[in-house]
MIDO-23286 format. One record per residue: chain; residue in three letters; x, y, z of N, C-alpha, C, O in turn. Coordinates in steps of 0.02 Angstrom, whole numbers. Layout:
N
{A,ala,{X,Y,Z},{X,Y,Z},{X,Y,Z},{X,Y,Z}}
...
***
This chain:
247
{A,met,{1356,-1231,-1550},{1418,-1268,-1593},{1513,-1217,-1587},{1567,-1245,-1595}}
{A,val,{1507,-1166,-1576},{1533,-1099,-1564},{1579,-1106,-1511},{1634,-1078,-1514}}
{A,ser,{1558,-1147,-1451},{1573,-1153,-1390},{1595,-1229,-1401},{1655,-1218,-1407}}
{A,ser,{1589,-1295,-1408},{1620,-1308,-1434},{1711,-1331,-1457},{1757,-1370,-1442}}
{A,asp,{1691,-1270,-1506},{1761,-1256,-1572},{1785,-1235,-1514},{1833,-1270,-1497}}
{A,lys,{1766,-1171,-1455},{1820,-1160,-1450},{1840,-1208,-1366},{1897,-1189,-1352}}
{A,gln,{1820,-1249,-1321},{1840,-1297,-1303},{1911,-1327,-1370},{1972,-1322,-1373}}
{A,gln,{1876,-1348,-1396},{1911,-1396,-1437},{1995,-1324,-1479},{2043,-1346,-1511}}
{A,arg,{1987,-1273,-1469},{2043,-1243,-1489},{2092,-1232,-1415},{2152,-1221,-1417}}
{A,arg,{2051,-1239,-1351},{2089,-1227,-1285},{2089,-1281,-1240},{2081,-1281,-1178}}
{A,gly,{2105,-1357,-1302},{2127,-1419,-1282},{2200,-1419,-1297},{2236,-1386,-1334}}
{A,ile,{2210,-1476,-1249},{2301,-1494,-1290},{2313,-1509,-1320},{2263,-1544,-1329}}
{A,tyr,{2347,-1522,-1363},{2334,-1583,-1401},{2414,-1632,-1350},{2472,-1616,-1336}}
{A,leu,{2357,-1717,-1335},{2380,-1741,-1275},{2454,-1815,-1310},{2482,-1845,-1265}}
{A,leu,{2475,-1835,-1389},{2507,-1846,-1384},{2584,-1829,-1401},{2630,-1868,-1390}}
{A,pro,{2590,-1780,-1424},{2661,-1756,-1453},{2675,-1719,-1342},{2727,-1726,-1310}}
{A,asn,{2617,-1690,-1320},{2668,-1663,-1234},{2652,-1738,-1197},{2685,-1735,-1145}}
{A,leu,{2621,-1798,-1198},{2635,-1874,-1165},{2731,-1895,-1167},{2764,-1919,-1121}}
{A,phe,{2747,-1880,-1221},{2820,-1864,-1237},{2876,-1830,-1203},{2929,-1845,-1177}}
{A,thr,{2831,-1764,-1215},{2876,-1731,-1142},{2860,-1733,-1083},{2907,-1731,-1043}}
{A,thr,{2802,-1736,-1062},{2826,-1764,-997},{2841,-1835,-966},{2845,-1854,-907}}
{A,ala,{2849,-1875,-1040},{2871,-1942,-1015},{2973,-1904,-987},{3010,-1929,-945}}
{A,gly,{2986,-1844,-1031},{3068,-1862,-1053},{3048,-1769,-980},{3085,-1723,-999}}
{A,leu,{3015,-1752,-932},{2994,-1730,-886},{3005,-1772,-828},{3046,-1754,-786}}
{A,phe,{2969,-1834,-819},{2984,-1891,-826},{3063,-1916,-764},{3080,-1919,-705}}
{A,ala,{3088,-1929,-843},{3161,-1951,-833},{3218,-1902,-811},{3275,-1925,-806}}
{A,gly,{3203,-1817,-793},{3246,-1791,-772},{3260,-1788,-720},{3310,-1780,-686}}
{A,phe,{3178,-1800,-711},{3146,-1784,-626},{3182,-1852,-576},{3221,-1843,-529}}
{A,tyr,{3169,-1891,-591},{3185,-1948,-580},{3265,-1962,-570},{3293,-1989,-522}}
{A,ala,{3296,-1932,-634},{3358,-1945,-635},{3412,-1902,-561},{3462,-1923,-533}}
{A,ile,{3371,-1835,-550},{3373,-1794,-491},{3353,-1844,-438},{3404,-1845,-402}}
{A,val,{3310,-1886,-411},{3302,-1901,-365},{3361,-1965,-353},{3397,-1980,-305}}
{A,ala,{3350,-1997,-425},{3420,-2062,-434},{3503,-2037,-411},{3551,-2076,-410}}
{A,ala,{3505,-1980,-397},{3556,-1952,-381},{3568,-1931,-318},{3618,-1946,-284}}
{A,ile,{3501,-1882,-292},{3487,-1864,-206},{3523,-1960,-170},{3573,-1968,-134}}
{A,arg,{3478,-2013,-194},{3483,-2072,-146},{3555,-2086,-195},{3585,-2035,-179}}
{A,gly,{3585,-2108,-225},{3645,-2112,-220},{3673,-2181,-286},{3720,-2220,-293}}
{A,asp,{3611,-2163,-320},{3616,-2207,-393},{3622,-2161,-462},{3590,-2136,-508}}
{A,phe,{3681,-2169,-436},{3691,-2134,-531},{3712,-2149,-582},{3736,-2106,-618}}
{A,glu,{3709,-2209,-599},{3712,-2246,-645},{3645,-2240,-678},{3623,-2224,-734}}
{A,ala,{3620,-2262,-619},{3519,-2231,-659},{3530,-2174,-648},{3577,-2185,-608}}
{A,ala,{3528,-2125,-648},{3530,-2058,-640},{3554,-2046,-733},{3520,-2021,-778}}
{A,ala,{3622,-2073,-736},{3612,-2056,-804},{3591,-2074,-866},{3587,-2043,-919}}
{A,val,{3574,-2153,-846},{3542,-2161,-890},{3441,-2124,-894},{3405,-2134,-944}}
{A,ala,{3422,-2093,-843},{3372,-2067,-848},{3388,-2000,-888},{3332,-1989,-913}}
{A,ile,{3409,-1972,-900},{3447,-1915,-942},{3437,-1918,-1009},{3409,-1878,-1046}}
{A,phe,{3484,-2013,-1029},{3480,-2004,-1068},{3392,-2009,-1114},{3372,-1984,-1166}}
{A,val,{3354,-2060,-1054},{3289,-2070,-1100},{3284,-2015,-1090},{3303,-2007,-1148}}
{A,ala,{3276,-1961,-1071},{3252,-1872,-1055},{3285,-1865,-1136},{3244,-1830,-1165}}
{A,met,{3316,-1876,-1164},{3340,-1850,-1227},{3323,-1877,-1283},{3318,-1847,-1337}}
{A,ile,{3308,-1956,-1270},{3256,-1988,-1336},{3181,-1941,-1346},{3152,-1914,-1393}}
{A,met,{3167,-1949,-1263},{3112,-1923,-1287},{3096,-1862,-1299},{3039,-1851,-1318}}
{A,asp,{3148,-1801,-1288},{3144,-1725,-1342},{3147,-1753,-1390},{3094,-1762,-1419}}
{A,gly,{3189,-1770,-1411},{3170,-1789,-1475},{3129,-1807,-1519},{3131,-1790,-1578}}
{A,leu,{3072,-1858,-1483},{3022,-1866,-1508},{2955,-1846,-1508},{2904,-1869,-1535}}
{A,asp,{2968,-1778,-1458},{2904,-1750,-1457},{2864,-1712,-1496},{2804,-1705,-1505}}
{A,gly,{2945,-1673,-1530},{2926,-1634,-1581},{2917,-1671,-1665},{2867,-1667,-1701}}
{A,arg,{2976,-1704,-1680},{2961,-1742,-1702},{2875,-1777,-1722},{2850,-1769,-1778}}
{A,ile,{2839,-1816,-1667},{2781,-1827,-1676},{2734,-1770,-1683},{2685,-1781,-1719}}
{A,ala,{2740,-1701,-1653},{2725,-1665,-1664},{2711,-1632,-1729},{2659,-1606,-1747}}
{A,arg,{2776,-1639,-1770},{2763,-1611,-1822},{2728,-1649,-1886},{2695,-1621,-1931}}
{A,met,{2744,-1725,-1879},{2713,-1781,-1909},{2644,-1769,-1896},{2608,-1773,-1946}}
{A,thr,{2615,-1756,-1843},{2538,-1759,-1838},{2478,-1711,-1835},{2418,-1708,-1819}}
{A,asn,{2542,-1664,-1864},{2502,-1565,-1873},{2482,-1592,-1797},{2437,-1634,-1795}}
{A,thr,{2511,-1571,-1739},{2486,-1571,-1657},{2555,-1515,-1646},{2589,-1540,-1602}}
{A,gln,{2583,-1457,-1666},{2611,-1407,-1651},{2582,-1396,-1586},{2540,-1429,-1555}}
{A,ser,{2605,-1354,-1576},{2549,-1287,-1522},{2615,-1253,-1501},{2673,-1271,-1492}}
{A,ala,{2559,-1162,-1494},{2649,-1128,-1418},{2628,-1183,-1367},{2677,-1219,-1355}}
{A,phe,{2563,-1206,-1327},{2585,-1202,-1260},{2643,-1283,-1271},{2682,-1309,-1231}}
{A,gly,{2631,-1297,-1321},{2680,-1379,-1313},{2767,-1346,-1293},{2803,-1366,-1247}}
{A,ala,{2784,-1290,-1344},{2839,-1284,-1369},{2854,-1256,-1307},{2905,-1281,-1283}}
{A,glu,{2834,-1222,-1281},{2824,-1185,-1202},{2824,-1256,-1129},{2841,-1267,-1071}}
{A,tyr,{2801,-1277,-1174},{2819,-1354,-1082},{2885,-1398,-1134},{2934,-1416,-1102}}
{A,asp,{2884,-1409,-1185},{2938,-1443,-1217},{3035,-1389,-1168},{3086,-1407,-1137}}
{A,ser,{3006,-1324,-1191},{3077,-1284,-1160},{3065,-1264,-1088},{3096,-1212,-1073}}
{A,leu,{3016,-1300,-1024},{3036,-1262,-975},{3063,-1368,-952},{3111,-1392,-921}}
{A,thr,{3021,-1392,-976},{3041,-1480,-968},{3119,-1500,-1003},{3151,-1552,-994}}
{A,asp,{3133,-1457,-1034},{3228,-1460,-1033},{3267,-1409,-1007},{3312,-1388,-1043}}
{A,met,{3262,-1394,-973},{3264,-1337,-915},{3260,-1387,-841},{3293,-1377,-790}}
{A,val,{3207,-1444,-852},{3244,-1498,-790},{3302,-1548,-794},{3349,-1559,-756}}
{A,ala,{3282,-1576,-856},{3311,-1633,-889},{3371,-1636,-921},{3404,-1688,-931}}
{A,phe,{3399,-1527,-951},{3424,-1545,-963},{3500,-1481,-937},{3551,-1462,-965}}
{A,gly,{3460,-1464,-857},{3470,-1415,-869},{3478,-1395,-777},{3520,-1353,-761}}
{A,leu,{3450,-1416,-742},{3450,-1432,-674},{3461,-1488,-655},{3495,-1491,-604}}
{A,ala,{3439,-1554,-687},{3469,-1657,-679},{3525,-1639,-694},{3547,-1618,-640}}
{A,pro,{3573,-1630,-739},{3643,-1656,-755},{3672,-1624,-672},{3683,-1660,-624}}
{A,ala,{3680,-1544,-672},{3702,-1495,-657},{3688,-1563,-574},{3735,-1601,-565}}
{A,leu,{3654,-1567,-547},{3623,-1588,-489},{3669,-1663,-468},{3700,-1673,-415}}
{A,val,{3662,-1707,-525},{3665,-1773,-519},{3756,-1776,-534},{3786,-1828,-546}}
{A,ile,{3790,-1704,-529},{3860,-1693,-537},{3878,-1677,-483},{3934,-1695,-466}}
{A,phe,{3855,-1655,-458},{3852,-1630,-410},{3870,-1657,-365},{3920,-1636,-337}}
{A,gln,{3837,-1710,-343},{3817,-1758,-319},{3868,-1826,-316},{3900,-1857,-273}}
{A,trp,{3855,-1829,-388},{3925,-1857,-388},{4004,-1863,-357},{4042,-1899,-324}}
{A,ala,{3999,-1805,-390},{4082,-1773,-403},{4086,-1705,-375},{4130,-1694,-416}}
{A,leu,{4084,-1681,-361},{4067,-1602,-358},{4072,-1601,-262},{4123,-1576,-239}}
{A,leu,{4030,-1623,-221},{4005,-1625,-143},{4040,-1617,-105},{4031,-1594,-48}}
{A,gly,{4100,-1640,-137},{4166,-1650,-66},{4227,-1585,-75},{4279,-1572,-46}}
{A,met,{4178,-1546,-148},{4232,-1486,-173},{4202,-1432,-144},{4220,-1381,-174}}
{A,gly,{4156,-1417,-92},{4136,-1374,-36},{4108,-1315,-86},{4082,-1335,-138}}
{A,lys,{4112,-1258,-75},{4073,-1181,-125},{4102,-1189,-179},{4073,-1167,-229}}
{A,phe,{4169,-1221,-189},{4190,-1225,-270},{4147,-1272,-315},{4122,-1250,-366}}
{A,gly,{4139,-1331,-297},{4082,-1387,-312},{4001,-1378,-351},{3969,-1396,-401}}
{A,trp,{3996,-1333,-282},{3928,-1333,-305},{3899,-1256,-357},{3849,-1254,-392}}
{A,met,{3943,-1209,-346},{3982,-1163,-383},{3978,-1174,-469},{3945,-1134,-502}}
{A,ile,{4016,-1235,-505},{4014,-1253,-554},{3968,-1318,-566},{3988,-1360,-606}}
{A,ala,{3914,-1325,-537},{3891,-1367,-559},{3809,-1297,-551},{3760,-1305,-587}}
{A,phe,{3812,-1246,-506},{3786,-1185,-527},{3800,-1156,-620},{3763,-1157,-669}}
{A,ile,{3855,-1140,-612},{3869,-1122,-669},{3834,-1169,-731},{3799,-1141,-774}}
{A,tyr,{3842,-1217,-732},{3777,-1286,-754},{3741,-1253,-765},{3752,-1209,-806}}
{A,ala,{3688,-1259,-736},{3609,-1247,-759},{3613,-1177,-769},{3556,-1158,-782}}
{A,ala,{3657,-1122,-770},{3632,-1043,-780},{3668,-1041,-860},{3650,-1004,-905}}
{A,cys,{3717,-1085,-863},{3718,-1089,-931},{3663,-1100,-980},{3654,-1071,-1033}}
{A,gly,{3620,-1157,-945},{3589,-1197,-990},{3517,-1188,-968},{3479,-1237,-967}}
{A,ala,{3501,-1143,-955},{3444,-1090,-944},{3462,-1018,-986},{3427,-974,-1010}}
{A,leu,{3517,-1025,-984},{3540,-951,-1035},{3551,-988,-1126},{3571,-952,-1172}}
{A,arg,{3543,-1023,-1131},{3556,-1085,-1200},{3461,-1083,-1204},{3430,-1031,-1216}}
{A,leu,{3441,-1124,-1196},{3381,-1091,-1187},{3324,-1056,-1217},{3280,-1060,-1260}}
{A,ala,{3347,-1019,-1169},{3310,-925,-1198},{3345,-894,-1231},{3315,-843,-1247}}
{A,arg,{3407,-895,-1257},{3430,-882,-1326},{3411,-930,-1385},{3394,-905,-1439}}
{A,phe,{3414,-984,-1379},{3353,-1034,-1453},{3302,-1016,-1459},{3277,-1018,-1515}}
{A,asn,{3250,-978,-1382},{3188,-974,-1395},{3186,-923,-1431},{3154,-920,-1484}}
{A,thr,{3216,-880,-1409},{3207,-795,-1446},{3246,-790,-1517},{3255,-737,-1545}}
{A,gln,{3273,-862,-1544},{3292,-842,-1601},{3278,-917,-1657},{3312,-947,-1698}}
{A,ile,{3196,-924,-1623},{3154,-952,-1678},{3141,-931,-1727},{3139,-869,-1730}}
{A,gly,{3125,-970,-1788},{3118,-931,-1854},{3166,-873,-1885},{3153,-839,-1935}}
{A,thr,{3221,-870,-1844},{3270,-828,-1901},{3319,-852,-1886},{3359,-816,-1915}}
{A,ala,{3363,-908,-1844},{3430,-908,-1838},{3410,-991,-1923},{3358,-1003,-1952}}
{A,asp,{3492,-1029,-1931},{3475,-1059,-1992},{3455,-1135,-1949},{3479,-1147,-1894}}
{A,lys,{3413,-1176,-1980},{3412,-1233,-1922},{3461,-1289,-1975},{3458,-1349,-1989}}
{A,arg,{3500,-1238,-1994},{3555,-1346,-2001},{3601,-1317,-1949},{3640,-1359,-1926}}
{A,tyr,{3605,-1260,-1925},{3643,-1273,-1862},{3634,-1247,-1812},{3605,-1193,-1815}}
{A,phe,{3657,-1280,-1731},{3647,-1237,-1688},{3682,-1177,-1657},{3738,-1158,-1675}}
{A,gln,{3661,-1160,-1629},{3701,-1088,-1587},{3710,-1120,-1533},{3669,-1148,-1496}}
{A,gly,{3800,-1111,-1527},{3837,-1153,-1441},{3787,-1203,-1453},{3740,-1210,-1492}}
{A,leu,{3815,-1237,-1399},{3818,-1341,-1390},{3756,-1319,-1358},{3745,-1267,-1327}}
{A,pro,{3693,-1399,-1381},{3626,-1414,-1380},{3634,-1433,-1317},{3665,-1484,-1303}}
{A,ser,{3600,-1386,-1262},{3582,-1434,-1211},{3577,-1507,-1192},{3606,-1534,-1145}}
{A,pro,{3551,-1526,-1221},{3530,-1606,-1228},{3610,-1643,-1230},{3638,-1688,-1200}}
{A,ala,{3632,-1575,-1307},{3713,-1621,-1295},{3748,-1616,-1227},{3772,-1664,-1196}}
{A,ala,{3747,-1559,-1210},{3768,-1531,-1145},{3773,-1591,-1100},{3821,-1623,-1078}}
{A,ala,{3707,-1599,-1093},{3676,-1665,-1038},{3688,-1714,-1053},{3713,-1735,-1001}}
{A,ala,{3690,-1752,-1085},{3727,-1830,-1104},{3798,-1830,-1120},{3821,-1876,-1154}}
{A,thr,{3843,-1771,-1094},{3904,-1755,-1096},{3923,-1758,-1042},{3967,-1800,-1030}}
{A,val,{3897,-1715,-989},{3921,-1718,-923},{3884,-1810,-910},{3924,-1844,-879}}
{A,ala,{3826,-1844,-927},{3832,-1887,-887},{3837,-1951,-916},{3832,-2007,-891}}
{A,gly,{3849,-1926,-995},{3897,-2008,-1009},{3956,-2013,-974},{3976,-2071,-971}}
{A,trp,{4000,-1962,-939},{4048,-1967,-879},{4026,-2013,-847},{4037,-2074,-841}}
{A,val,{3982,-1965,-818},{3962,-2024,-758},{3926,-2078,-771},{3918,-2116,-724}}
{A,trp,{3899,-2093,-828},{3902,-2154,-821},{3961,-2187,-861},{3978,-2244,-844}}
{A,phe,{3974,-2176,-881},{4048,-2211,-908},{4108,-2229,-829},{4143,-2280,-825}}
{A,ser,{4105,-2200,-802},{4149,-2195,-743},{4121,-2251,-687},{4152,-2298,-661}}
{A,thr,{4040,-2226,-679},{4021,-2269,-632},{4030,-2354,-643},{4023,-2403,-607}}
{A,asp,{4052,-2341,-723},{4031,-2405,-732},{4080,-2442,-737},{4081,-2501,-719}}
{A,arg,{4149,-2398,-772},{4222,-2433,-779},{4255,-2443,-725},{4314,-2460,-724}}
{A,gly,{4198,-2423,-640},{4250,-2408,-574},{4306,-2363,-585},{4350,-2374,-544}}
{A,ile,{4318,-2326,-616},{4391,-2258,-611},{4372,-2235,-563},{4313,-2227,-547}}
{A,asp,{4443,-2217,-519},{4476,-2187,-497},{4438,-2091,-437},{4436,-2034,-460}}
{A,pro,{4421,-2110,-381},{4383,-2068,-372},{4428,-1983,-375},{4425,-1925,-395}}
{A,ala,{4454,-2013,-353},{4521,-1924,-390},{4508,-1932,-456},{4462,-1894,-470}}
{A,ile,{4530,-1971,-516},{4512,-1984,-571},{4454,-1911,-603},{4460,-1861,-639}}
{A,ile,{4391,-1951,-558},{4358,-1916,-553},{4326,-1882,-565},{4285,-1870,-610}}
{A,ser,{4350,-1856,-509},{4319,-1779,-510},{4364,-1729,-519},{4347,-1670,-514}}
{A,asn,{4432,-1748,-534},{4472,-1699,-580},{4431,-1689,-654},{4409,-1637,-679}}
{A,leu,{4429,-1731,-668},{4374,-1731,-737},{4316,-1701,-740},{4291,-1664,-782}}
{A,ala,{4298,-1720,-696},{4234,-1686,-683},{4211,-1607,-678},{4172,-1568,-707}}
{A,val,{4254,-1606,-627},{4251,-1491,-648},{4267,-1490,-722},{4218,-1464,-748}}
{A,pro,{4318,-1507,-777},{4339,-1462,-834},{4264,-1487,-889},{4234,-1451,-928}}
{A,ile,{4250,-1568,-871},{4179,-1576,-919},{4140,-1562,-894},{4098,-1606,-904}}
{A,thr,{4113,-1514,-853},{4025,-1476,-814},{4059,-1429,-837},{4030,-1417,-890}}
{A,phe,{4119,-1380,-832},{4121,-1311,-851},{4130,-1322,-909},{4103,-1277,-941}}
{A,phe,{4153,-1358,-942},{4174,-1321,-1031},{4121,-1349,-1066},{4112,-1314,-1116}}
{A,ser,{4070,-1408,-1066},{4006,-1413,-1053},{3943,-1342,-1053},{3913,-1316,-1100}}
{A,ala,{3942,-1330,-985},{3937,-1247,-1011},{3959,-1188,-1052},{3949,-1166,-1109}}
{A,ile,{3988,-1175,-1008},{4025,-1122,-1092},{4006,-1141,-1138},{3968,-1100,-1163}}
{A,leu,{4013,-1191,-1173},{3994,-1201,-1273},{3919,-1215,-1266},{3885,-1228,-1316}}
{A,met,{3889,-1212,-1197},{3817,-1187,-1207},{3804,-1127,-1262},{3782,-1128,-1320}}
{A,val,{3832,-1065,-1207},{3816,-1009,-1220},{3880,-966,-1275},{3874,-912,-1302}}
{A,ser,{3919,-999,-1276},{3953,-992,-1349},{3919,-969,-1430},{3864,-963,-1458}}
{A,ser,{3966,-965,-1438},{3937,-928,-1514},{3960,-964,-1568},{3969,-936,-1622}}
{A,met,{3975,-1056,-1556},{4014,-1092,-1609},{3939,-1111,-1640},{3882,-1116,-1617}}
{A,arg,{3965,-1117,-1692},{3909,-1175,-1732},{3895,-1249,-1698},{3940,-1263,-1659}}
{A,tyr,{3847,-1298,-1702},{3845,-1374,-1711},{3800,-1372,-1788},{3769,-1332,-1823}}
{A,tyr,{3818,-1432,-1785},{3799,-1462,-1856},{3692,-1512,-1818},{3688,-1564,-1786}}
{A,ser,{3641,-1473,-1837},{3582,-1480,-1832},{3574,-1555,-1822},{3568,-1585,-1769}}
{A,phe,{3576,-1586,-1897},{3556,-1638,-1909},{3472,-1638,-1926},{3440,-1690,-1929}}
{A,lys,{3441,-1566,-1937},{3375,-1544,-1935},{3381,-1556,-2003},{3322,-1556,-2018}}
{A,asp,{3416,-1569,-2064},{3399,-1563,-2140},{3385,-1644,-2168},{3357,-1664,-2219}}
{A,leu,{3406,-1671,-2127},{3394,-1745,-2111},{3330,-1775,-2139},{3294,-1789,-2091}}
{A,asp,{3297,-1793,-2202},{3218,-1835,-2215},{3218,-1894,-2232},{3226,-1926,-2284}}
{A,phe,{3205,-1906,-2164},{3179,-2009,-2126},{3133,-2018,-2197},{3143,-2066,-2234}}
{A,lys,{3077,-1959,-2215},{3034,-1982,-2232},{3056,-2006,-2328},{3016,-2017,-2372}}
{A,asp,{3107,-2007,-2331},{3150,-1997,-2417},{3172,-2076,-2387},{3191,-2101,-2335}}
{A,arg,{3152,-2102,-2478},{3217,-2139,-2501},{3289,-2153,-2462},{3307,-2107,-2425}}
{A,val,{3331,-2212,-2468},{3403,-2188,-2445},{3439,-2256,-2463},{3422,-2309,-2437}}
{A,pro,{3467,-2252,-2488},{3537,-2300,-2513},{3541,-2365,-2459},{3509,-2373,-2407}}
{A,phe,{3590,-2405,-2488},{3548,-2471,-2434},{3589,-2468,-2376},{3575,-2482,-2318}}
{A,ile,{3670,-2435,-2414},{3717,-2450,-2362},{3736,-2380,-2321},{3792,-2372,-2297}}
{A,lys,{3675,-2326,-2317},{3649,-2274,-2253},{3615,-2345,-2206},{3633,-2364,-2151}}
{A,leu,{3573,-2366,-2240},{3531,-2439,-2188},{3554,-2455,-2130},{3535,-2456,-2072}}
{A,leu,{3639,-2478,-2190},{3676,-2541,-2168},{3728,-2506,-2083},{3738,-2533,-2028}}
{A,ala,{3753,-2425,-2116},{3760,-2408,-2041},{3732,-2357,-2004},{3751,-2308,-1971}}
{A,leu,{3681,-2383,-2021},{3635,-2368,-1966},{3631,-2440,-1886},{3637,-2441,-1825}}
{A,val,{3616,-2489,-1945},{3615,-2524,-1887},{3695,-2538,-1892},{3695,-2597,-1912}}
{A,leu,{3748,-2524,-1888},{3802,-2567,-1861},{3808,-2482,-1794},{3853,-2489,-1752}}
{A,ile,{3773,-2424,-1790},{3796,-2378,-1742},{3738,-2423,-1698},{3752,-2447,-1643}}
{A,phe,{3675,-2432,-1728},{3666,-2471,-1676},{3689,-2559,-1621},{3670,-2576,-1565}}
{A,ala,{3726,-2586,-1662},{3755,-2632,-1641},{3822,-2585,-1596},{3834,-2619,-1546}}
{A,leu,{3847,-2550,-1596},{3903,-2521,-1602},{3860,-2495,-1488},{3873,-2491,-1428}}
{A,val,{3836,-2492,-1514},{3787,-2429,-1453},{3764,-2483,-1386},{3765,-2470,-1325}}
{A,ala,{3746,-2535,-1415},{3709,-2599,-1383},{3767,-2655,-1337},{3766,-2696,-1291}}
{A,asn,{3821,-2620,-1395},{3893,-2677,-1372},{3921,-2645,-1306},{3953,-2673,-1260}}
{A,asp,{3895,-2567,-1314},{3954,-2527,-1239},{3909,-2505,-1240},{3872,-2544,-1269}}
{A,pro,{3877,-2452,-1221},{3842,-2406,-1194},{3865,-2334,-1189},{3867,-2289,-1231}}
{A,pro,{3886,-2337,-1114},{3928,-2319,-1073},{3986,-2268,-1128},{3983,-2208,-1139}}
{A,leu,{4033,-2316,-1153},{4082,-2286,-1201},{4067,-2241,-1252},{4086,-2186,-1272}}
{A,val,{4009,-2301,-1272},{3993,-2296,-1326},{3981,-2198,-1352},{4017,-2158,-1382}}
{A,leu,{3901,-2194,-1316},{3896,-2133,-1302},{3930,-2065,-1274},{3935,-2013,-1306}}
{A,phe,{3955,-2078,-1204},{4002,-2045,-1195},{4060,-2024,-1241},{4084,-1967,-1239}}
{A,ala,{4080,-2067,-1278},{4115,-2046,-1352},{4104,-2002,-1377},{4136,-1950,-1375}}
{A,val,{4035,-2018,-1420},{3996,-1980,-1477},{3992,-1908,-1461},{4012,-1858,-1492}}
{A,phe,{3951,-1921,-1388},{3928,-1837,-1369},{4003,-1793,-1359},{4011,-1737,-1382}}
{A,leu,{4052,-1826,-1323},{4100,-1807,-1306},{4126,-1786,-1377},{4113,-1727,-1390}}
{A,ile,{4150,-1811,-1413},{4156,-1771,-1469},{4130,-1734,-1539},{4156,-1715,-1592}}
{A,tyr,{4049,-1734,-1501},{4023,-1695,-1547},{4024,-1617,-1500},{4008,-1563,-1527}}
{A,ala,{4041,-1622,-1439},{4049,-1568,-1405},{4116,-1504,-1430},{4114,-1443,-1429}}
{A,ile,{4162,-1546,-1448},{4221,-1538,-1469},{4216,-1534,-1518},{4251,-1486,-1532}}
{A,ser,{4176,-1569,-1599},{4193,-1533,-1641},{4150,-1441,-1682},{4148,-1421,-1740}}
{A,gly,{4121,-1406,-1612},{4128,-1352,-1613},{4174,-1309,-1597},{4157,-1258,-1628}}
{A,pro,{4212,-1299,-1573},{4273,-1270,-1592},{4348,-1281,-1617},{4402,-1253,-1611}}
{A,val,{4322,-1334,-1649},{4388,-1356,-1683},{4347,-1363,-1767},{4385,-1358,-1815}}
{A,val,{4283,-1372,-1778},{4246,-1338,-1840},{4267,-1246,-1840},{4287,-1216,-1890}}
{A,thr,{4260,-1220,-1783},{4272,-1128,-1783},{4347,-1130,-1783},{4330,-1084,-1820}}
{A,leu,{4427,-1136,-1780},{4482,-1139,-1799},{4476,-1140,-1860},{4476,-1088,-1891}}
{A,ile,{4469,-1203,-1892},{4491,-1225,-1969},{4439,-1161,-2011},{4461,-1130,-2060}}
{A,lys,{4395,-1154,-1993},{4364,-1077,-2014},{4379,-1026,-2020},{4370,-989,-2068}}
{A,leu,{4426,-1009,-1935},{4452,-946,-1931},{4527,-943,-1991},{4544,-904,-2036}}
{A,arg,{4562,-1012,-1957},{4606,-1048,-2020},{4601,-1011,-2087},{4632,-965,-2114}}
{A,gln,{4540,-1055,-2106},{4537,-1033,-2190},{4519,-960,-2209},{4545,-925,-2253}}
{A,his,{4470,-947,-2169},{4455,-862,-2171},{4544,-824,-2174},{4569,-801,-2225}}
{A,arg,{4563,-825,-2132},{4645,-777,-2107},{4701,-807,-2188},{4749,-784,-2219}}
{A,asn,{4653,-877,-2190},{4735,-877,-2271},{4681,-859,-2336},{4708,-862,-2392}}
{A,glu,{4635,-847,-2335},{4589,-821,-2372},{4612,-756,-2396},{4631,-748,-2454}}
{A,arg,{4608,-701,-2344},{4603,-651,-2303},{4678,-619,-2349},{4684,-569,-2384}}
{A,ser,{4725,-672,-2332},{4785,-655,-2344},{4838,-676,-2433},{4892,-661,-2459}}
{A,his,{4798,-703,-2442},{4813,-679,-2533},{4765,-663,-2580},{4766,-647,-2640}}
{A,ser,{4714,-673,-2529},{4674,-585,-2553},{4728,-538,-2571},{4739,-515,-2627}}
{A,lys,{4764,-526,-2513},{4815,-452,-2517},{4888,-461,-2576},{4927,-414,-2584}}
***
């Protein structure tokens, strides 16, 4: 009886880790697709990994199947799907022809992704859950992948693609390791009753995304990435005004 209990404790919860594995597969597929030149599929795969990343944690909490193994596995998967995969996709797509400068930009993104995840792991249980410190790695990956998907879908000129790929990749990387605060949406209660207007708004959002996924997703995550610096500047100005009035 004791041995069976030990075996049960040593086991791994299947359901949440299944979604985590799906996210890892999507990130790995994005790398493979980029190597063979299928950049639209690579970008879509990163968004699929993002969906899986959002589901595994929620399912673990809903089914009470959280574990230390699951947390570590999720973190390693995030590094592949939102650190290495976007860096390699953007490198193969737009930075390859820039030589050392191109792969250094890609490396900076991957390194910042690793640093962002390491900092997040050390702050679990102490940070304010309503906000992220720095741009979350899935949102940074979605910004980079969104630019790839949007440009590929629209057939944008390669010169424009290369010129914009560098600042988008670099600033997404820097924002990940910044101290700027981003709303986490973790205080939203999906189990609670909501007004009918909120359900209608959700339907409209799904309709917008379905109408033009590359444009809408890129625009949404670009705005989210910019929201950190904008909110920080607004709060700094308010703080300065309060200090000047107090004097």
